[in-house]
C-alpha positions in Angstrom: -1.8 -0.4 36.3 -1.0 -3.9 37.4 -3.7 -5.2 35.1 -2.3 -3.2 32.2 1.2 -4.6 32.8 -0.2 -8.2 32.8 -2.0 -7.5 29.5 1.2 -6.1 27.9 3.2 -9.2 29.2 0.7 -11.6 27.8 0.5 -9.8 24.4 4.3 -9.7 24.2 4.6 -13.4 25.0 2.0 -14.2 22.4 3.9 -12.2 19.8 7.2 -13.8 20.6 5.6 -17.3 20.6 4.0 -16.5 17.2 7.3 -15.3 15.7 9.0 -18.5 16.9 6.2 -20.7 15.5 6.3 -18.8 12.1 9.9 -20.0 11.4 9.5 -23.3 9.4 12.5 -25.5 8.6 12.6 -26.7 5.1 15.3 -29.1 3.8 16.1 -28.1 0.3 18.4 -29.9 -2.2 20.3 -28.5 -5.2 20.9 -30.9 -8.1 24.3 -29.3 -8.6 25.8 -27.2 -5.8 27.9 -24.8 -7.8 25.6 -24.0 -10.8 24.3 -20.4 -11.2 20.8 -21.7 -11.7 20.6 -22.7 -8.0 22.4 -19.7 -6.5 19.0 -17.9 -5.8 18.8 -20.3 -2.8 22.1 -19.1 -1.5 21.3 -15.4 -2.3 17.8 -15.7 -0.7 19.4 -17.1 2.5 22.2 -14.6 2.7 19.9 -11.6 2.1 17.4 -12.8 4.7 14.5 -13.2 2.2 13.6 -16.7 3.2 13.6 -15.8 6.9 11.4 -12.8 6.0 8.9 -15.3 4.8 9.2 -17.4 8.1 11.5 -20.0 6.7 14.8 -21.5 7.9 16.6 -23.3 5.0 18.6 -26.4 5.5 20.6 -26.7 2.3 22.0 -29.8 0.6 24.1 -30.2 -2.6 23.9 -33.3 -4.8 25.9 -34.5 -7.8 23.1 -34.7 -10.3 19.3 -35.1 -10.8 19.1 -38.8 -10.0 20.7 -38.3 -6.6 18.4 -35.4 -5.9 15.3 -37.5 -6.6 16.7 -40.3 -4.5 17.0 -37.9 -1.6 13.4 -36.7 -2.1 12.2 -40.3 -2.2 14.1 -41.2 0.9 12.6 -38.3 2.8 16.1 -36.8 3.3 14.9 -33.4 1.9 11.5 -31.7 1.5 12.0 -29.8 -1.7 14.4 -30.0 -4.6 15.8 -27.7 -7.3 16.0 -30.0 -10.3 15.5 -30.3 -14.0 12.5 -30.4 -16.3 13.2 -33.9 -17.6 13.1 -35.2 -14.0 9.3 -35.1 -14.3 9.6 -38.6 -15.8 10.7 -39.9 -12.4 7.2 -39.1 -11.1 5.7 -41.4 -13.7 8.1 -44.1 -12.5 6.9 -43.7 -8.9 8.8 -40.8 -7.4 6.6 -39.3 -4.6 7.0 -35.7 -5.7 5.2 -33.0 -7.6 6.6 -30.1 -9.7 5.4 -27.0 -7.9 7.0 -24.3 -10.1 8.7 -23.8 -13.4 11.9 -22.3 -12.2 13.8 -21.5 -15.5 13.2 -21.9 -19.2 15.7 -22.3 -22.1 18.8 -24.3 -21.1 21.4 -21.5 -21.5 23.1 -22.7 -18.4 24.6 -25.8 -20.1 27.3 -26.2 -22.7 29.1 -29.0 -24.3 32.8 -28.5 -24.1 35.6 -30.4 -25.9 39.4 -30.4 -26.0 40.5 -27.2 -27.6 43.1 -29.0 -29.7 40.8 -32.0 -30.6 38.9 -32.7 -33.8 35.4 -31.7 -32.5 34.2 -28.2 -33.5 30.4 -28.5 -33.4 27.4 -30.7 -33.1 27.9 -32.2 -36.5 31.1 -33.9 -35.3 29.5 -35.7 -32.3 28.1 -38.8 -34.0 29.6 -41.9 -32.3 31.4 -39.9 -29.7 31.1 -40.4 -25.9 30.0 -37.4 -23.8 30.2 -37.3 -20.0 27.0 -36.3 -18.1 26.2 -35.9 -14.4 23.9 -38.9 -13.8 21.8 -41.3 -15.9 18.3 -39.8 -16.5 19.6 -36.3 -15.6 19.1 -33.1 -17.6 22.6 -33.3 -19.0 21.9 -36.9 -20.1 18.6 -35.9 -21.7 20.1 -33.0 -23.6 22.8 -35.2 -25.2 20.3 -37.8 -26.3 17.8 -35.2 -27.6 20.6 -33.5 -29.5 21.4 -36.8 -31.2 17.7 -37.3 -32.0 17.4 -33.8 -33.4 20.4 -34.4 -35.7 18.4 -37.3 -37.2 20.8 -40.0 -35.8 18.3 -41.5 -33.3 18.7 -40.9 -29.5 21.7 -43.1 -28.9 24.2 -42.2 -31.6 25.9 -39.9 -29.2 26.9 -42.0 -26.2 26.7 -40.7 -22.6 28.8 -41.7 -19.6 27.6 -40.7 -16.1 30.6 -39.2 -14.3 29.1 -36.9 -11.6 30.2 -33.3 -10.9 31.7 -30.9 -13.3 35.1 -31.4 -11.6 35.0 -35.1 -12.3 33.8 -34.6 -15.9 36.6 -32.1 -16.7 39.1 -34.5 -15.2 37.8 -37.3 -17.5 38.0 -34.9 -20.5 41.6 -33.8 -19.7 42.6 -37.5 -19.5 40.9 -38.3 -22.8 38.5 -40.8 -21.2 35.6 -39.1 -23.0 35.3 -36.9 -26.1 33.3 -34.0 -24.5 31.6 -32.9 -21.3 28.3 -31.2 -20.6 29.1 -28.6 -17.9 27.6 -25.4 -16.7 28.6 -22.2 -18.4 30.7 -21.0 -15.4 33.0 -24.0 -15.7 33.1 -23.6 -19.4 34.1 -20.0 -19.2 36.8 -20.7 -16.6 38.3 -23.6 -18.7 38.0 -21.5 -21.9 39.9 -18.7 -20.1 42.6 -21.3 -19.2 42.9 -22.3 -22.8 42.0 -26.0 -22.3 38.6 -26.3 -24.0 36.3 -24.9 -26.6 32.6 -24.6 -26.4 31.1 -26.9 -29.1 27.4 -26.7 -28.3 25.2 -24.1 -26.6 22.1 -25.9 -25.6 20.0 -22.7 -25.1 20.1 -22.1 -28.8 18.6 -25.5 -29.6 15.7 -25.7 -27.1 13.7 -22.5 -27.1 10.4 -23.9 -25.6 11.8 -25.7 -22.5 11.9 -25.8 -18.8 15.5 -26.4 -17.8 14.6 -26.3 -14.1 11.6 -27.2 -12.0 11.1 -26.9 -8.2 9.9 -30.2 -6.7 8.3 -30.9 -3.4 7.6 -34.3 -1.7 3.9 -35.0 -1.8 3.9 -35.9 1.9 5.5 -32.6 2.7 2.9 -30.8 0.6 0.1 -32.6 2.4 1.7 -31.9 5.8 2.5 -28.2 5.3 1.2 -26.6 2.1 1.7 -23.2 3.6 5.5 -23.9 3.9 5.5 -24.7 0.1 3.7 -21.4 -0.6 6.1 -19.5 1.7 9.2 -21.0 0.0 7.9 -20.2 -3.5 7.0 -16.6 -2.5 10.5 -16.2 -1.1 12.1 -17.8 -4.2 10.4 -15.4 -6.6 11.1 -12.4 -4.4 14.8 -13.5 -4.6 14.6 -13.6 -8.4 13.2 -10.1 -8.4 16.0 -9.0 -6.1 18.6 -10.5 -8.3 17.3 -8.7 -11.4 17.5 -5.4 -9.5 20.8 -5.9 -7.7 23.4 -7.2 -10.2 26.5 -6.3 -8.1 25.3 -8.1 -4.9 24.1 -11.1 -7.0 27.5 -11.4 -8.8 29.4 -11.1 -5.5 27.5 -13.9 -3.8 27.2 -16.2 -6.9 31.0 -15.8 -7.6 31.6 -17.3 -4.1 29.1 -20.1 -4.6 30.4 -21.0 -8.1 34.1 -20.6 -7.3 34.7 -18.2 -10.2 36.1 -14.7 -10.5 33.8 -11.7 -10.3 34.4 -11.0 -14.0 33.2 -14.5 -15.0 30.3 -14.3 -12.6 29.3 -11.0 -14.2 29.3 -12.6 -17.7 27.2 -15.5 -16.4 24.8 -13.1 -14.8 24.3 -11.2 -18.0 23.8 -14.3 -20.0 21.7 -16.4 -17.6 19.5 -14.0 -15.7 16.9 -13.9 -18.5 16.3 -17.6 -18.3 14.8 -17.4 -14.8 11.0 -17.7 -14.8 9.6 -14.6 -12.9 6.4 -16.2 -11.6 6.8 -20.0 -11.9 4.0 -20.6 -14.4 4.5 -23.4 -16.9 4.8 -23.0 -20.7 2.5 -25.5 -22.3 4.8 -25.8 -25.3 7.7 -26.6 -23.0 5.7 -29.3 -21.3 4.8 -30.7 -24.7 8.5 -30.9 -25.7 9.2 -32.9 -22.5 6.1 -35.2 -22.9 6.9 -36.1 -26.5 10.6 -36.7 -25.7 10.0 -39.3 -23.0 8.6 -41.8 -25.6 10.9 -40.8 -28.5 14.0 -41.4 -26.3 12.6 -44.6 -24.7 12.4 -43.1 -21.2 8.7 -43.9 -20.8 6.5 -46.4 -22.8 3.7 -43.9 -23.3 3.3 -40.1 -23.2 2.3 -39.0 -19.7 -0.5 -36.7 -18.7 1.7 -33.7 -17.7 -1.2 -32.1 -15.6 -0.6 -35.0 -13.1 3.0 -34.1 -12.7 2.9 -30.4 -12.1 0.8 -27.8 -10.3 0.6 -24.0 -10.1 -1.7 -24.0 -7.0 1.1 -22.9 -4.6 2.5 -20.1 -6.7 2.3 -16.4 -5.5 -0.6 -14.5 -7.1 0.8 -12.5 -10.0 0.2 -8.7 -9.8 -2.6 -7.4 -12.1 
């Protein structure tokens, strides 16, 4: 009997020790804290999905893509939820790798203008100054690409890095700029207040695109590849949960975004389809990014995109 008790105690201790060791801490940054695109991190944490996969998340919010990449380079975070255009930072020496295509067409972002001003659509933007989060960010890229698509060259619409949506809207209201690129939640809220009109919906302009990519520091990948796999498994399980549980998703995301439940519901209906269900890359989307880097003067030559992204850590898709 005593021998049996000893065996039970040893087995129990091993089980507890294994459970403790299974919890890996991952420091994760969001390019913009209040954007719906990044609420899966909050939802996965609150619903216990990351913990289920043996992960404890330490979450950080940044005021744009450039700041997110700076934090990754400085080893302040292990993984980052950023934008597709940020892949260019890797060519410039950022020690990261794109480990999943997180979302596709950029329906999240809109260009808003003063409701009583002269700008009504994209054709009115030549020569105007539009606020963006940071230089080299997704919002910056979209404005320059819009200018290029209109046949004006990449710089005929000027950009001014201002930071968060709150700072951009303040600049718009004080007429320091002609328009602002903000997420759809902020746009709906301001539209409801009667202060702005939506002049451009970027999702309608860029069909083959990856608005968001999940990044990991190469040193973190080398140190703990299983942690990267566990994070991605939990992330895509969270996306599946969000698709199946609108009410709970809207409840949590409304708190994160600081908007009403009714606006959060509108955002959910519009943006949920943009999330990639399995993280795999669209070759056409990567080609759009590759070509744009040279056309917009971001890089001197078109990069080999296969050196910037990988699918090796993604969950295996069901047959």
